[in-house]
N, C-alpha and C positions, 0 to 999 in steps of 0.2 A: 504494500500500500504506500503510495506516495503521500507527500504532505497535503494539507488541505488546499483546495483550489482557490480559496478566497479567505479573507479575514471576516469574521462574523461578530456582530454585536449581540448582546443579550437584552431583549426587551421584556420587561416584566410588566404585566398588565393586571390591574385590579389588586385588591388586598391591602390597599393603603400604603402609607409611607414605609420606608425601610426603618428598622430599629437602629439604634446607635451601634449595636454590636454588628449588625449586617453591614452598615455603612463602613465601619472600621475594617471589617474583613475584606470588603471590596477594595478599599484603599490599600490595605496590606498586600493584596494581590496585584496592585497597580492596574486595576480595571475600572477606575472611576470614569474614564472616557468611553469605555466599552459597554458599560451596564446602564441601560436607560430605564427609568421608572415612569410608568403612566398609572398613577394610583386610581384614577377614575377614567372611564372611557365611554365614548358614545358608540352606538351600534355601527355607525359608518367608519369610525376610526378602528374599531375592533375588526371589522370585515377587511379593511385595508391591511391591517397587521397580519391577518391570516393569509391573505393573498400574497403578500411580499415575503413572508417568512420562509426560510429554508427548511425549517422543521418547527413543529409545535411540540413542546415538552410539557407533559402533564404529570407532575410528581405527587399526585394526591395520595394520601395514606388511606383515605376512606371516601367512597362516593356512593351515594344512593342510586344514582343513574349515570351521570357523566355527559351532560350536554356539550361542554366545551370541545371535547375531541370530535364529536359529530359536527359541530359548527365548523371546526377547522377543516375536516374532511370535505365538507360540502363546498368549500372554497378552494380546494385543490392543495391543501397543505398536508405534508407528510406528518403523521402523528407518532410520537414516542410517548408511551404512557406507562405508569407504574402498573405492576402486575397484581394489583390489589382489588378487593371488593368487586364491584360490578363492571369495572373497566374491561377486562377480557371478554366478558359476555356482550357488552355493548359494542365494543370496537371490533370484535372478532379477528379475522385474519387481515384486517385493514390497518392495524397498528403494530408497532414494534414495542415489545415490553421490556421493562427493566425492574430490578428490585430497588425500591426507593431508598433503602438503607445502604446502597452500594454506589456512591458517587464516582468511584474509579471505573466501575463497570459502565455507568451511564456515559462517562467521558469517552471510553473506547467505542461504545456503541455509536455515539454521535459522530465520532471521527470516521468510522466505517461507512455510515450512511451518507455523510456529506461528500464523499469522494465517489459515490456509486450512483451516477445519473440514471442508468437503466433501472436500478432498484427503486430510486425515488419515483420514477415514472410509473412503475408497476404499483407502488404503494398508493399513488394518487388515484389510479384507476380502481384499485380495491376500495379506497375510501369513498369514491363516488357510488360504487355498488352498495357498500355498507349503509350509507346514508339513506338510500332508497328503501331499505328495510324498515325505516322509522318514519316514513311519510305520514303526515297527519291525516290525509284522506284514508289511507289504508288502515291506520290505527282506529279512526272513527268507524269505519265499516266493520272491522273486527269486533270492536266494542259493542256496536249495535247488534251484531250477530249473537254475541254472548247473551245479551238481554233478551233477544227474541227466542233463543233456545231455552232460557230459564222460564220465560212466560209460556212457552209451548209445552213445558212440562217435563 
């Protein structure tokens, strides 16, 4: 594997301001110019961030469902998600998974993804397919069918 094809910034979206400890760690790593914080975001800005991102990393420790990875997939973003709770079920084969307690593993995974354009393209296509499984019209029809089946006895 060769070096990374480009230099990347880290954009953190939502979740409020960095803590003093987080800011100090970013400074210690000499990444103040590379880590961008957007504590609050509009829908348009979020969509633009998804479209322009090389990768969307979702390091959640627990998710009830996991809308953000699906949002990212719907806009053509490669998704890297933690292998916890509902995320593998929601994202299926359209995401790459990592253990959230293993930052070194995540780092290596990102390096391998960022140099593999064919893999990125394949993951984008998988993402588009995965999102279609959660179409609101299909969900509504399936929910209506459950109610009809219950009422019919």
